[in-house]
N, C-alpha and C positions, 0 to 999 in steps of 0.2 A: 504494500500500500504506500502511496506517496506520502511524504512527510506533511504536506499541506492539506490533507484530507481529514476532516473531522467526521466521526460517526456519532450521530445523535440517536438516543433511544426512541423507538417508535411504538412500543407496546404499552397499552394502558396499565399493565401490571408491573411495569418496570420499577425497580427499587429506587428509593430516594438517594441511595448512595451512587447508583449509576447515573441518575439524572444530575446530581451534584457534580460528579466527576466530569461529565460532558460539558456542563456549564463552565466549570473552572478551566477546562481545556480551551473552550471558546474565548473565555476572558483573557487567557494568555495570548492567544493570537490577536485579539482586538487590542490588547495593551501594546504588543510589539508593533502594531500598525499606527500607534500614536493616539488612539481614541481611549484615553484613560478614564474618562467619565463613564463611558459605556461599559468599559471593563469593570469598573467599580459596581455598576448596577448588576452586571452578571454575577459578580462575586456575592453580592447581597442576595440575589435570587438563588444562588447555589446553597447558601446557608439556610434560606427559608425552606428548601426542600426537606431539611431535617426537622425544622420547627413545625412544619405542617404534616409530617408523616402520620401521626395518629389520626388526624382529621381525614386523611385520604383512605384509610382502611375501611373495608366493607364487612358487614356481618354475614 
């Protein structure tokens, strides 16, 4: 796989850890491109994947 390709989760049952990891990878690429404010938003969103994990579970 090429180094500049990001794979994002696409399954509704994807774990918060995988989503967070993907968002952090994207934040790294965006930061390197010089868009630090967007990268900071992606980092905050990655952290919220863990904060919201109990809310997303189904019975």
